[in-house]
C-alpha positions in Angstrom: 0.2 -0.2 0.2 2.9 2.1 0.4 4.2 1.8 -3.2 1.3 3.2 -4.3 1.5 6.6 -2.7 5.2 7.2 -2.7 6.4 9.4 -5.5 8.1 7.8 -7.9 8.7 8.7 -11.1 6.4 6.1 -12.7 3.8 7.5 -10.5 4.8 11.1 -11.0 4.2 10.9 -14.8 1.2 8.7 -14.1 -0.9 11.5 -12.0 0.8 14.1 -14.7 -0.7 12.4 -17.6 -3.7 11.8 -15.9 -4.0 16.1 -15.6 -3.3 16.7 -18.5 -5.7 14.7 -19.7 -8.6 15.6 -17.2 -7.7 19.7 -16.4 -9.0 20.2 -20.5 -12.5 18.7 -19.8 -12.8 20.6 -16.5 -11.6 23.8 -17.9 -13.5 23.2 -21.7 -16.5 22.3 -19.6 -16.4 25.1 -17.0 -15.7 28.0 -19.1 -17.2 26.8 -22.1 -19.0 30.6 -22.4 -15.9 32.2 -22.8 -13.9 29.8 -24.7 -17.3 29.4 -27.5 -16.8 34.2 -27.4 -14.0 34.2 -28.4 -13.5 31.6 -31.0 -13.0 33.0 -34.4 -15.9 33.6 -36.5 -17.2 35.2 -39.7 -19.0 38.2 -39.3 -22.6 37.6 -38.9 -22.5 34.1 -37.4 -22.8 33.6 -34.3 -21.2 30.3 -33.3 -22.9 30.0 -30.0 -26.0 29.9 -30.9 -25.8 26.8 -32.3 -24.0 25.5 -28.7 -27.2 26.1 -26.6 -28.4 22.9 -27.7 -25.7 20.7 -26.0 -26.3 23.2 -22.8 -28.8 21.2 -20.6 -27.9 23.0 -17.6 -27.0 26.9 -18.1 -25.7 29.3 -15.7 -27.8 32.5 -15.3 -25.2 34.4 -14.1 -23.0 34.4 -16.6 -25.2 36.7 -18.8 -26.8 39.3 -16.3 -29.9 40.9 -17.6 -31.1 37.8 -19.8 -33.7 35.5 -19.0 -32.0 31.8 -19.5 -34.6 28.9 -19.1 -34.3 25.0 -20.8 -36.7 23.5 -22.5 -37.1 20.2 -24.2 -38.3 18.3 -26.5 -39.1 14.7 -27.8 -35.3 14.2 -28.4 -33.3 16.6 -26.1 -33.1 19.7 -23.7 -32.2 23.1 -24.6 -31.2 26.3 -23.7 -33.2 29.7 -24.8 -31.8 33.0 -23.9 -34.3 36.1 -23.5 -34.4 39.5 -22.7 -36.6 42.3 -23.1 -36.2 46.0 -24.8 -34.4 45.4 -27.2 -35.7 48.3 -29.5 -38.4 49.5 -27.4 -39.8 49.1 -24.6 -41.8 45.9 -24.1 -40.4 43.9 -26.9 -38.8 40.8 -26.7 -35.7 38.9 -28.7 -36.0 35.1 -27.7 -32.9 32.7 -29.1 -32.5 29.0 -29.3 -30.3 26.7 -30.8 -32.0 26.8 -33.6 -33.8 30.1 -34.6 -33.9 33.7 -33.5 -37.5 35.2 -32.6 -38.1 39.1 -32.3 -41.7 39.9 -30.5 -42.9 43.4 -30.7 -44.6 42.6 -27.2 -43.7 40.7 -24.7 -46.4 39.7 -23.8 -47.6 38.0 -27.6 -45.1 35.6 -26.8 -47.2 32.9 -25.4 -50.5 34.4 -27.3 -50.5 32.0 -29.7 -54.3 32.1 -31.4 -56.1 31.8 -34.7 -58.5 35.0 -33.3 -55.0 36.9 -32.0 -51.9 35.8 -33.6 -48.4 37.3 -31.8 -46.7 39.7 -32.9 -43.8 38.2 -34.6 -42.3 40.6 -36.3 -39.0 38.5 -37.1 -38.1 35.1 -37.2 -34.6 33.5 -38.4 -33.3 30.4 -38.9 -29.6 29.5 -37.7 -27.4 26.8 -39.2 -26.7 24.1 -37.0 -23.1 24.2 -37.7 -21.6 27.0 -38.0 -24.3 29.5 -36.3 -24.7 31.3 -39.6 -28.1 32.9 -40.1 -29.6 30.8 -43.2 -33.2 32.1 -43.6 -35.1 35.3 -41.9 -39.1 36.1 -42.2 -40.3 39.6 -42.0 -43.7 38.8 -40.7 -45.1 42.5 -41.2 -44.9 42.0 -45.0 -45.2 38.3 -45.4 -41.9 37.7 -46.9 -38.9 36.4 -46.8 -35.9 38.5 -46.8 -32.1 38.5 -46.9 -30.4 37.7 -43.5 -28.3 41.5 -44.0 -31.6 43.2 -44.4 -32.7 41.8 -40.4 -33.4 44.8 -38.1 -30.2 45.7 -37.0 -31.3 46.1 -34.0 -31.6 42.6 -33.7 -28.0 42.2 -34.7 -27.2 44.7 -32.1 -28.7 42.5 -29.5 -27.0 39.5 -31.3 -23.8 40.9 -30.8 -24.7 41.9 -27.1 -25.2 38.9 -26.0 -22.1 37.8 -27.8 -20.2 40.3 -25.7 -21.4 39.4 -22.3 -20.6 35.6 -23.2 -17.3 36.8 -24.3 -16.8 39.3 -20.9 -18.1 35.7 -18.6 -15.6 34.1 -16.1 -11.6 34.1 -17.4 -10.2 30.3 -17.0 -7.0 30.1 -15.0 -5.2 28.4 -18.1 -6.2 30.0 -21.3 -7.1 26.9 -23.4 -8.0 28.5 -26.5 -5.9 27.1 -29.2 -7.0 23.6 -27.4 -10.4 24.8 -27.7 -10.5 26.2 -31.4 -8.9 23.0 -32.3 -11.6 20.6 -31.5 -14.4 23.4 -32.3 
């Protein structure tokens, strides 16, 4: 029994290898918001959006000013992020792993009947891999529009959310280079 804990060269090498394997896994999981926010990506792409699918638990304290909830469908749990007062008082943006919805009135989000349709102004689909906005539907005109013609306020809201994620807690040892290799 004493030989197991004896600091031999072999035991120190095994301990070092275990630390090299376990620490990055812990680091990526614990500081995922920081790494996602600092991942290089083209303009008009939001790589954090598809990642919301894999977050069954999302620490709301990482996103001050945002409402975070976990929803589920038949196959999995996913995170939904909401923020009020984006363009005007009382409006709402809702972001999930595949879509972005902008409501002119936050009360319309849950009111979905034929008699009083939602005041959904714009709705966008997001690519599951890259986070690129693939299509945008303008509910006011009833037409699909080009992604760059989406309300600039929505892009501003997405950029603000991305900045908030980027400012999340920082790891002691920054492994961004390794995270970028895997993601």
